[in-house]
N, C-alpha and C positions, 0 to 999 in steps of 0.2 A: 559428416556435414562439411560444407565448404568453409574456407577461411577468407576473410576480407582484411585488407591492410588499411590502416589509418596512419599514414606516415610510418614511424618506426614501430607502431603498435599493431597487434594482430587480434582479430576477433574470430572465434570459431562459432559458427551458427549452431544453436542447440535444438532448435525446432523450426520447421518451415515458416511458421507464422510469427514467432516471438522468441526473443532471448538469444544472447551471445555471450561467450566466455572470452574476456579480454586478458591478454598477456602483455608483459612488458611494463607494468605499472607497479610502483612501490609506494604504498600509502604511508609508510613510516618516514618518508622524506618529502620535503616541499616539492610541489609539482611545477614543472615548467609550463609557461603559457601555451606552448604547442601541444603539450600533453593534455591540458584542460580542454583545448579546442577539439582535439581528436576524440576525447571521451564524450564531449557534448554531441559531436556528429554521430558517433557510434550509438549513443543513447537514443538519439532521434530515429536512427535507422532500425534499432533492435528493440526499443521500449524497455527491455530488461537487460542489465549487464551483470555478469558474474565475474568477480575478481578473486581468484583462488589465492590461498596462503597469504593472508594479510594479518599477521599477529600484532595488532596495534592497540594502543591504550584508548580509553574513552576520550581523553583530551585530543589525541591524534584523530580519532573518528570525527569529532566536532570540527577540527581544523580542516579536514578533507571536505566536509559538508559545505564549509564556507566558500569553497571554490565555485559552488553551484547556486548559492543563495544564502539567505539568512536562516539559521536553524530555528525551528519552531520550539517553543517551550510549552509543554503540555499543561493544561489548566487544572489538573488534579494532582495533588501532592503524592497520593498513595501509589502511583504507578511510575512517576518519573524518579530518576535517581536522586538520592539526597546528597550525592557527592559531585555530580556533574549534571546541572539542571537541564541541559539540552538532551540528555539521554532518556529515552522512553524504554522501560524494562519489560520486554516480552519474556518473562521468566517465571518458573514455578518455585524459585527460591527467593527468600528475602535477602537484603544486602549484608546480612550476617552469615549467609550460606545455608540457612535452614529451609528445607522443602516445605512449601505451603500446601495444605490439603485442598482438594477441589472445592470444598465448602468455604474456603477463605474468600472474602469479598473481592480481592484482587483477582483471584483465579476465576471467580464467577464472571467478572467483567471481561477478562481476557478470553474466556471461552467463546465470545462472540467472533473471535478471529477465525473460528472454524467454519464460518459462512462467508460467501463472497462479499467483498467490500472494497472501498478505496479510502485511503486515509484522509481524515480531516475534511471530508466533504460537507460537514455541518458548519464549517466556517464561511463567513461572507466571501472571503478570498481563500479558497481551498488550497491544500498543499500542492506544490509542484511535483515533488518526488520524495522518496525515502531511501535510506541506506541502512541495511540490516546486517549486523555482524554476528556470526555464529561463534559466540564465546564458548559455550558448552552445548554441543549438539546432541540430539537424541538419536537412538538407533532403532527405536520401536515405532517410529512414525515421525511426526513433525516435518513432513514434506510440505514445502510451500509451492502452491500452484498459482500461475499467472495466466490471465487471458487477455488477448488482443481485442480491445473494444472498437478499434477501427474496423477490423474484419467482421466483428459481430454486427456492427451497424450495417455494413454493406450487405451482409448475408441475410438480414432480417426479411421474413416474408412481408409482402405488401400489407397484409392485415395488421401486423405488429408495427410496421413503419408508420402507418396512418394513425396509430394510437399514441406514438411518441413524438412525431414531428410537430414542432411549434408549441409543445406543452412543457410544464415544469413539474418537478417532484419536490416534495418537502423532505429535508434532511434534518433530523432531530436527534441530538446526542442523547436526550432523555430516553430514547427508544431502547438503548442498551439495558437499562434497568428492567424494562418490561420484557425484554427478550431473554435475559439471563438470570433474573432474580437478584442481581447485584443491588446494593443500596442505591436509592434514588439520589441524583445530584443534589447538593446543598443549594440553598437559595442563592448563594454567591456564585456557585458554579453554573446554575441555571441562568443567572443574569449575565454571566460572562459568555454563555453559549446559547443564545436563543435559537429556535428553529429558523432555518432559512429555506428559500425556494431556489432551486437550481434548474437550468434547462436540461431536459432529458437528452437532447442532442447538442453537443458542444463542438466548437471549432478550436483546434489546437493552435495556440498563439505562435508556435515555432514552425510547425509543418503545414498549417492551414487545413489539415484533414479533419473530416467529421468523425465523431465517435459517439457511441451510446454512453451516457453518463448516469449511472445508477450506483447506489451503495446500499444494498438491501438491508444491512443491519441498522441503517438510519432512516430508510424511506418508509413513511407510513401514510402518505397521501399524494395524490396527483390532481392537479387542478382540472376541474370539470368532470371528475369521476367520484362516485361513492367510494368511501374508504375501503370497503371490502373488495370492490372491484380493483381499486388501485393496488392493494396488497397482492391480489391474485395476479395482476399484470406484472408487477415487479418480480414475483416468484417465477412466472413464465419466462421473463426476460433473462433472469439469472440462470435458469435451467438451460436456456438456449446458449448462453454465453459459456457454459461449462462443457461444450462439446469438444472432443479431443483435437479437432482440427484447429482450434483456437488456443489451446492450453499447453503451456510448458510446466512440467513438474520438476521442481528442484530438490534433489536429495543432497543434504548438506554434508560438507566436509569441514573439519575444524578450521576456523578463521577464514572461511568464505566471507566476503562482503557482497551482498546483492543490492543493486541500485535499480529502482523502478520508477517509471513515470506515472504518477497518480492521475494524470489528466487523460490517459488513454488506455489504462489497464485496470483490472480488478485482481484481487488475490485472496487466498484463504490458506489455512494450514490444516493438515490432517491431524487427527488425534494421536497421542502417544501415551505410553504408560505413565500415569501421574507420579509414580514412585521413582521414575528415572529423571535425573536432573536435566533441565533444558534452560539455558540462559542465553538469550538473544538480546542484543542492545541495538536500538534503532534511533537514528536521527531522522528528522523530517524537514524537508526544505519548505519553508513557509511560503504561502502564496503571496503574490505581489499584485494581483489583479482579480477582478470579479470574472466569473465565467462568461465567455462570449457564446451566445446562442448561435447555432448554425442554421 
């Protein structure tokens, strides 16, 4: 694949439609303004950036995130780190290092990540992006797949475009409990995260491009449609978005950091052996604006 230069930094394209591997960055040290500018431009161009060999602490992870926005603090205590509150633990171990069985409520909830989604779409101001650190990677699966939702929207058949243009879908965090069997949100959690309606086609605030905006693990309704028809349409759109020409599959190496734009991508993780440790720490760049309909 071709390489592109961003000042002193280089990006090797990983897939024709999405993702690049960036070299010349050390996240254990403060970033120069020119480096941050180059990362932002490369991110806009590639949607997903892979930064290999970044053995950083959780505190450094949060500090890196702050170059791109305010880190989000997850609204449920059982998944965020008890040591660094901005860290969302995508892990099958607890913080004492014990493997949790698939029947554990945390694991039930995290199992939703094996379906296409985009992070925090259920917030009034959804997440800008996410940075995931491969602390302990799996070798039996755990591949993270990303799809380019600009290209997906542009390639939609006229029949599907006519069904999404000008419409909104509901994004409801409570859908996770219905989907996975995890405990239902508490009254306080429910009050903190009421369902919201987001445009099905959004305009990116930086690039100005249109993209399809769905998050199937949270979508349970579309305005103007019966609920069964809405769920069927979301499923059809997700299947369309999963075609190989749109999708990069990332096989993890230890201490990879992968940064993706939640405004124009979806992602999911493939299953792995639940007896194999997998510890991934994520920060999420909090949204600063409501979604602009395209």
